[in-house]
N, C-alpha and C positions, 0 to 999 in steps of 0.2 A: 475379648481376646481369648483365643482357644489355646489349650495346652499343646505343647509340641509332641504330638503322638508319633512323629516319624524321625525323632532325633536318632543319630547314629548309635549312641550308647544304649538307649532304650531298646531299639530294634535288635542290636547285637545280643543283649542280654535275653530278650524274648525268644530269639531264635535258638539260643543255647538251651533255654528252659523247654522249648518245644521238642528239641531233639532228645533231651533227657526224659521227657514224658513218653516219647515214642519208644525209646529203649526200655523204659520201665514197663510199658504196656506189653511189649514183646516178651519180657522176662517173666512176668507174672501170669501170662495167659497160657493155658494148656491148649495148644493148637490141635491136639488130637481129641479134644472134648469140647468143641466150639458150641455144640447145641446147649450145653449147660453154661459155659463161660459167657456166652452172648445173651443169656436170658435176662429178664427184667431185674433179677436179683443179683446179677453179675457185677463185678468190680467196675467195669467201664461204664455201665449204666448209672451206677451210684455216683461215680466220680463226675459224670456229666451233670448230675443234679447239684453236686457240691460246687462245681465250677460256675454253673449258671446262677445259683443262689448267691454265691459270694460276689459274682460280677454285678448282679442287681444291686447289692448293698454298696459295692464300690462306686458304681455310677451314681447312686443316690447321694452318697457322701460327697462325691465330686461335684454334683449339681448344687448341693446346698452350700458348698464352699466356693462356688463360682458365681459369676454375675452375667447378666445379659444373654446373648445368644449361646454362649458356652454352657450356661445353666440349662437352657432349653434343650440343647443337644444331649447333655448328660442325663437329664430326666427322661428324655425320649428313649435313650439307650437302656435306662433302668426298666422302663415299661417293656421294651423289646425282650430283655433278659427274662422278665417274669413270664412273658408269653411263651418263650422257648422252654422255660422251666416247667410250666404246666403242660406243654406239649410232650415233654419227655417223661413227666411224672406218671408212673403207672401204679395203681393201687387196686386191690381186689374190692369189688363192691360188696362189702360185708355189713354195711350199716347205712343210715340215711346220708351221712356226710360223704362217705366214700362213694356211695351210689350217685350222689349229686355230682361229684367231681368227675366221675366217669360218664356222665350223661351228656347228651347233645345240648340240653338246656344250659349247662354250665358254660359250654363254648359260646353260646349266644349271649349269655349274661356277661361273660368275660369280654366279649367283643364290644358290647354296649357300654360297659364301664370304661374300657380303654378309649373308645372313640369319644365318649362323653367327656372324659377327663382331658383328652388331647384337644378337643374342640374348645372347651372353656379356657384352657391354658393359652392356646393360640389366639383366641379372641381377645384375651386380656393383654397379650404381648405380641401384637401383630408386627411391631417394628423389629422383633427378633427373627422373624421367619426368613426374610431375605438373606441376612448374614449367615444364619444357620445352614440354609440350603447352599449358599455359596461355598461354605466350608465342606459340606458333604460331597459336592461335585468337584472339589479341588484336588490337586495332587497331594495335599497335606493329609488327606483322609485315606491314603492308600492302604495303611495297615488294616482298616476296617474292611476294605475290599479283599485283602488277603484272607482275613477270617472268613468272609463269605465264600471265597474260592475253596477253602478247605471243606466247608460244608458241601459245596457242589461236587467236589471229589468224592465225598462220602456217598452222595446220591448216585454218582456214576457207578461206584462199586456195588451199591445196593441192587442195581439192575443186572449185574454180571453173575447170574445164577450158576453159570457153567464153571466159574472159577471157585476153587475149593475154599479159599480164604476171603471171599468177597465180603462176608458179613463182618469178619474181624477188621478188615481195612475200612469198611464203612464206619464202624464204631470208633476206630482210632482217629480217622480224619475228623469226625464230629467232635470227639473229645479234645483234639488239638485246637479246633476252631473255638470251642467254648473256653479253653484255657487261654487262648490268645485274647479273647474278649475280656476275660478276667484281668489279664495283664493291662489291657487298655483302660479298664475301669480303675485299677489301682493307679495308673498313670494320671487319670483325670483328677483324682483328689490329691495326689502328691504334688502335682504341678500347680494346683489351684491357688495356694497361698502366694506363690511367686507371681502368678498372673495378676492377683489382686494388688500386690505391692507395686508392680510395674504400672498398673493402671492408675493407682493413686499418685505415683511419681509424675505421671504425665499431666 
């Protein structure tokens, strides 16, 4: 049993929080100094890491508090958040650890670990795969597609070099997407106990 990610109350609150985030980004960003504001040390870049890190933790907790296909889905989302986190994570290669994180070898090792973990998990729980995929491709999962759409909007603005504020809008849409994923992660573990209780009652 999957949490209700598309309930009217949750979606309404999430949209309000997204709008507040967008207003906050606009108010705290110096649009006349975007070269500095959009740097790797800028507020939006750091917030993206915070959102992704918290989203990974939220989905992990949601997975641990869920059962069956819902657990598989939440753990999968946790892994995806970690992949996004390391994609956004920028660090100067000043030592062996930071140099490794910035290297191509780290990307390969990251991919091997993720694929290996996923393969073992799927092999041990093959009966969860079909229900999990059924949820992913159902209308109930549309908030996740909305989050993906926000990232795509960011990619569109990234290509619009002729537009003065393209980099700002790119980062804003990415930040909003990651924040929405954080909200979905929180929803996954807040709704999990209710899902367990209803399953036991049946």
